[in-house]
C-alpha positions as CSV (number, residue, x, y, z in Angstrom):
1,X,13.0,6.6,7.2
2,X,12.6,4.3,4.2
3,X,10.4,4.1,1.1
4,X,9.1,1.0,-0.8
5,X,7.3,0.1,-4.0
6,X,4.8,-2.7,-3.6
7,X,2.7,-4.8,-6.0
8,X,-0.1,-6.8,-4.6
9,X,-2.0,-9.6,-6.4
10,X,-4.9,-11.7,-5.3
11,X,-8.4,-10.4,-4.7
12,X,-7.3,-6.8,-4.5
13,X,-9.7,-5.0,-6.9
14,X,-13.4,-4.3,-6.5
15,X,-13.2,-5.1,-2.8
16,X,-12.4,-1.6,-1.3
17,X,-8.7,-2.4,-1.2
18,X,-7.4,1.0,-2.2
19,X,-9.8,2.8,0.2
20,X,-8.8,0.6,3.1
21,X,-5.1,0.9,2.2
22,X,-5.5,4.7,2.4
23,X,-7.3,4.4,5.8
24,X,-4.4,2.2,7.1
25,X,-1.8,4.7,5.7
26,X,-3.6,7.7,7.2
27,X,-3.8,6.0,10.6
28,X,-0.1,5.2,10.6
29,X,0.9,8.5,9.0
30,X,2.4,6.9,5.9
31,X,2.9,9.0,2.8
32,X,2.6,7.8,-0.8
33,X,-0.1,6.4,-3.1
34,X,-2.1,3.4,-4.2
35,X,-3.6,2.6,-7.6
36,X,-5.2,-0.2,-9.5
37,X,-3.3,-1.7,-12.5
38,X,-4.9,-3.0,-15.7
39,X,-3.5,-6.5,-14.9
40,X,-5.7,-6.7,-11.8
41,X,-2.9,-6.0,-9.4
42,X,-2.6,-3.0,-7.0
43,X,0.5,-0.9,-6.9
44,X,1.6,1.1,-3.8
45,X,4.5,3.4,-3.0
46,X,4.9,4.2,0.6
47,X,7.3,6.1,2.9
48,X,7.5,6.2,6.7
49,X,9.9,5.6,9.6
50,X,11.2,2.0,9.4
51,X,9.0,0.5,12.2
52,X,5.9,2.2,10.9
53,X,6.5,1.2,7.3
54,X,7.1,-2.5,8.5
55,X,3.7,-2.3,10.2
56,X,2.1,-0.9,7.1
57,X,3.6,-3.6,4.9
58,X,2.3,-6.3,7.3
59,X,-1.2,-4.6,7.2
60,X,-1.2,-4.7,3.4
61,X,0.0,-8.4,3.4
62,X,-3.0,-9.2,5.6
63,X,-5.3,-7.2,3.3
64,X,-6.7,-4.1,4.8
65,X,-10.0,-4.9,3.1
66,X,-12.0,-7.6,4.9
67,X,-13.3,-8.8,1.5
68,X,-9.8,-8.8,0.0
69,X,-7.0,-11.3,-0.1
70,X,-3.3,-10.8,-0.9
71,X,-1.8,-13.9,-2.5
72,X,1.5,-12.3,-3.4
73,X,3.1,-9.0,-2.3
74,X,6.4,-7.9,-3.8
75,X,8.3,-5.2,-1.9
76,X,11.3,-3.3,-3.3
77,X,13.2,-0.5,-1.6
78,X,13.2,2.8,-3.5
79,X,14.7,6.2,-2.9
80,X,12.9,8.6,-0.5
81,X,10.5,10.9,-2.2
82,X,8.6,14.2,-1.4
83,X,5.1,13.9,-0.1
84,X,3.0,14.7,2.9
85,X,-0.2,12.7,2.2
86,X,-1.3,9.3,1.1
87,X,-3.5,9.4,-2.0
88,X,-5.5,7.1,-4.2
89,X,-4.5,7.4,-7.8
90,X,-7.1,6.8,-10.5
């Protein structure tokens, strides 16, 4: 099990990116959250078994939204956290 903090930039706002990220997380049973930032990036914290989290990260890199595009994705390891769901923060 591992946890990461990610920051995605590119065409990641106003394209359903948060919603489709949540759908991807729910399908893979990833816990955490996603939110828009005021600087037009999207921030994500996610936790899952190693192989599942790697699959989630790959899905975010490829943009879960068909209208979106991730130009840059930073991924940093963080301590494990409590959580059972993946939520969209507003």
